[in-house]
C-alpha positions as CSV (number, residue, x, y, z in Angstrom):
1,M,85.8,101.5,132.7
2,A,88.6,100.0,135.0
3,E,88.5,96.4,134.5
4,N,88.9,95.3,137.8
5,N,92.4,95.9,138.4
6,I,92.3,96.8,141.8
7,Q,95.8,96.1,143.1
8,A,98.1,97.3,146.5
9,G,98.6,100.6,146.2
10,S,95.7,102.0,144.3
11,V,94.0,104.7,145.0
12,L,89.8,105.5,144.9
13,L,88.3,108.9,145.3
14,E,85.1,109.7,145.4
15,E,83.4,110.7,142.2
16,S,81.7,113.8,143.7
17,L,84.7,114.8,145.6
18,L,85.8,118.5,145.0
19,L,89.2,119.3,144.4
20,P,90.5,122.4,142.9
21,E,91.7,122.3,139.6
22,N,95.8,121.6,139.7
23,L,94.9,118.4,142.1
24,R,92.7,116.8,139.8
25,P,94.4,113.6,139.0
26,D,93.8,111.2,136.3
27,S,91.0,108.4,137.0
28,E,88.7,106.4,135.7
29,R,85.1,105.5,136.6
30,Y,85.7,102.8,139.0
31,S,82.3,101.3,140.2
32,G,79.4,103.5,141.2
33,S,80.1,106.9,142.6
34,W,83.7,106.1,143.0
35,R,87.4,107.1,140.8
36,M,90.1,104.9,140.7
37,V,93.5,107.2,140.2
38,K,95.9,106.1,137.0
39,G,99.5,106.4,137.4
40,L,99.9,107.1,140.6
41,D,99.9,104.7,143.9
42,G,99.2,106.3,147.8
43,F,103.0,107.4,148.0
44,G,102.6,109.9,144.7
45,F,99.5,110.9,145.2
46,D,100.1,112.0,148.9
47,R,103.3,113.9,146.9
48,G,101.0,115.8,144.5
49,L,98.4,116.8,147.5
50,R,101.2,117.7,149.7
51,A,103.0,120.3,147.2
52,S,99.3,121.7,146.3
53,G,99.1,122.7,150.2
54,W,95.9,119.5,150.9
55,N,96.2,116.6,152.9
56,F,95.3,113.3,152.5
57,I,95.0,111.7,155.6
58,F,95.7,108.1,156.5
59,V,92.9,106.6,158.9
60,E,93.8,104.2,161.7
61,G,92.3,101.0,161.5
62,R,92.5,98.5,158.6
63,I,89.4,97.4,156.6
64,K,89.7,93.6,155.3
65,V,87.2,92.3,153.5
66,W,86.8,88.7,151.9
67,V,84.7,87.2,149.1
68,L,84.4,83.2,148.2
69,G,83.8,82.0,144.3
70,W,84.9,80.9,141.4
71,R,86.0,84.3,139.3
72,R,88.8,86.1,140.1
73,K,87.8,89.3,138.5
74,A,84.4,89.1,139.7
75,M,85.6,88.3,143.3
76,L,87.9,91.2,143.7
77,K,85.2,93.5,142.4
78,R,82.8,92.5,144.9
79,A,85.0,92.4,147.3
80,A,86.9,96.2,146.9
81,N,82.9,97.3,146.7
82,R,82.3,95.9,150.0
83,L,85.5,98.2,151.3
84,L,84.1,101.2,149.7
85,A,80.7,100.8,151.2
86,I,82.3,101.0,154.7
87,V,84.6,103.7,153.3
88,K,81.8,105.6,152.8
89,S,79.7,104.3,155.6
90,R,82.1,106.2,157.9
91,W,82.1,109.3,155.6
92,F,85.9,109.3,154.3
93,N,86.0,110.5,150.6
94,S,88.5,108.3,149.5
95,A,90.7,104.6,150.1
96,E,93.7,103.0,149.7
97,I,93.9,99.3,149.1
98,T,96.9,98.1,150.9
99,S,97.1,94.8,149.9
100,V,94.9,91.7,147.5
101,A,95.2,88.2,148.3
102,N,94.3,85.0,147.7
103,G,93.7,81.6,148.7
104,F,91.8,78.3,149.3
105,F,88.9,77.8,152.1
106,R,88.2,73.7,151.4
107,G,89.0,73.9,147.9
108,I,86.8,76.6,147.2
109,P,89.1,79.9,146.0
110,Y,88.7,82.9,147.6
111,V,90.1,87.2,147.8
112,T,91.0,89.4,150.3
113,V,91.3,92.9,149.9
114,S,93.2,95.1,152.7
115,G,92.4,98.7,152.9
116,H,92.4,102.0,154.8
117,S,89.4,105.1,154.5
118,R,91.5,107.9,153.9
119,Q,90.4,111.3,154.2
120,I,91.1,114.4,151.6
121,Q,91.2,118.2,152.6
122,Q,92.9,121.6,152.9
123,S,92.8,121.2,156.7
124,S,95.5,118.9,158.1
125,Q,93.4,117.6,161.2
126,L,91.0,115.3,160.0
127,L,87.3,116.5,160.3
128,G,85.3,115.3,162.8
129,A,82.5,112.9,160.9
130,A,79.4,115.4,161.5
131,D,81.5,117.4,158.8
132,R,82.9,115.1,156.9
133,K,78.9,114.0,156.1
134,R,78.2,117.6,155.7
135,T,81.3,118.0,153.0
136,Q,80.5,114.8,151.4
137,T,76.5,115.5,151.0
138,S,77.1,118.7,149.7
139,A,79.7,117.9,147.4
140,A,77.6,115.2,146.0
141,W,74.2,118.0,145.7
142,A,77.0,120.2,143.2
143,H,78.2,117.1,141.4
144,R,74.6,116.2,140.3
């Protein structure tokens, strides 16, 4: 189990994502139905996918969440989970964390996690929301 080691460059994949055998990156369970890719940042992961004929599509629109609290690890986990919930609600199958920052608001510590939705697919043209939903629903059903 990942120990809240979310950081800039981290790539998270929906666990039910169906990939060819030669495209299965080393990963570990992060939270819920999400897995964190080990040993590769977004650029390295993208190069591997493209070399195999697949695409790691970047989706415009930064997602930024922040969490107040006293325990940094717990705040990171909550912030990452909020970001992943947004990604999943938009029917994307992966996310890339672009920044993690700490600060204080009126003396209370906070953590900000920013990232982007990403979509892993064979086609170089981004699937529409209905097609992404259908693909993910089928993959989740097959994963059971």
